[in-house]
C-alpha angles and dihedrals in degrees: 000000000000105000135178122202119209107210143172108009124173103279124115085258093061097118091049090050090052091051092048092047092050092053092049091046092055095045093048094043088051089051090057101255124141106246134189117182121200130191100223093201089073108007091242125141112246139181130208091254091065095055130092124220121265110276128224090256136041119265121273109293096212094052091048092049092055092048092047091063088075097037100103092047089051091052093048091053092048095049089051093051125104095236092059095040092051094048121110088221144343117239107212104215089169127119125199132344122048091342093064109023099075100265097100090039088057092052092048090050094049088054091045092237119154117235140170125258134021128341132245100286097046094044092051094045096047094047091054100067096194092052091048089049089055089052090050090053093051095051099042100257107141117233134175119272112265150179129212127211134179110242092236095057119109110283090211091055090046091053092049092051092048092051091051095049105032140046123217137295100052140152126247118184141150114277094228109035136095140203089050089285109165091007122138134186101215113205103179142356099280091063094051102086096047090049091051092049091046094055093042089061089071107032143309116330131259119193114196137186110252111238109208110216138058136342116235135173134190125200120209118200115183104320096333126098108210127218116297116257123210115212117211113182119196094237097042091248121089100216132157093279095049089047098055108026116087114239095018093099137035118221121200117196121208091027117239095242134121114287093240091053091049091052091048091050091053092044093051091046091055091047092051091045091053095037091056088045093240120172134191102013141333142164124238120202127210146180119219113207126221086260092055095253117146125227121188113221105180151324120248109204094186104033123187122279099192129126088269097040123126106223092062089048092053092046091051090054090066095042099268110136119211096256090050091051091052092048089050092051089051093047088051091053090050092050101041110035 
């Protein structure tokens, strides 16, 4: 097949996107496909050899903001180019921002170009955590209690409302970011103002009940929910550094949890996948309370494909190697778009 990988982009998850795309490039090249990889921040052709590894912190926010001002124009030029028009499919190796929030998907749909992952509606809903939580509530998928605030609201008023409605610890995070970028685990009142400001740098603000317990995730590929993975970070907090630094986090697959809890997690994952209207593949994240109650946190419509990523780990647990997983994702794009 003649495939084009869209990589990089200008979101805070740019480095992760480049790492995912490099892994996909290698797998598909080894499988004999004709692959072109494009950094969508600039429109330039790239190869894995030109890319650095994911760092322990997100890229500089100011530099990304400047580059993002031209992002839609770059995408429009790419979609109109012969190399994209003649491709059998576009593999979206992007994470976050325009590449995952439905805007790029709408451009590709208008041009009748096949691409991997979910369509416009699911991408937009999943990126907006409050909207996805509302969907979860309507379809019976449990999710932590939450509050939503616009980023330009008074931080003093936000803090006051949080204190009246929640007890510590709690979670504050941007409503439209991934990879725990801008997220804070707030343990007491003195940490509140800084956490609100940190989240507001990126988008509107989501405040969430902290569920003491365990971190779980379930990948869905096609119509199959894969085995549950438990995520055990060294520090007890699964932040950006622990996600993308080898050795910082232990992954157990299948998770050592009661069989009925595992089945519930897979059932809720599939409900969330279908409720958001996902297609192809996605990853659904959960917290498991000390009482073994599940809480759905979010749906990731373009989950990572790096050496430490979770979807490939879950696939491997059922005998699906990385190159086979990528082939399956591409086949689903061809069948569903």
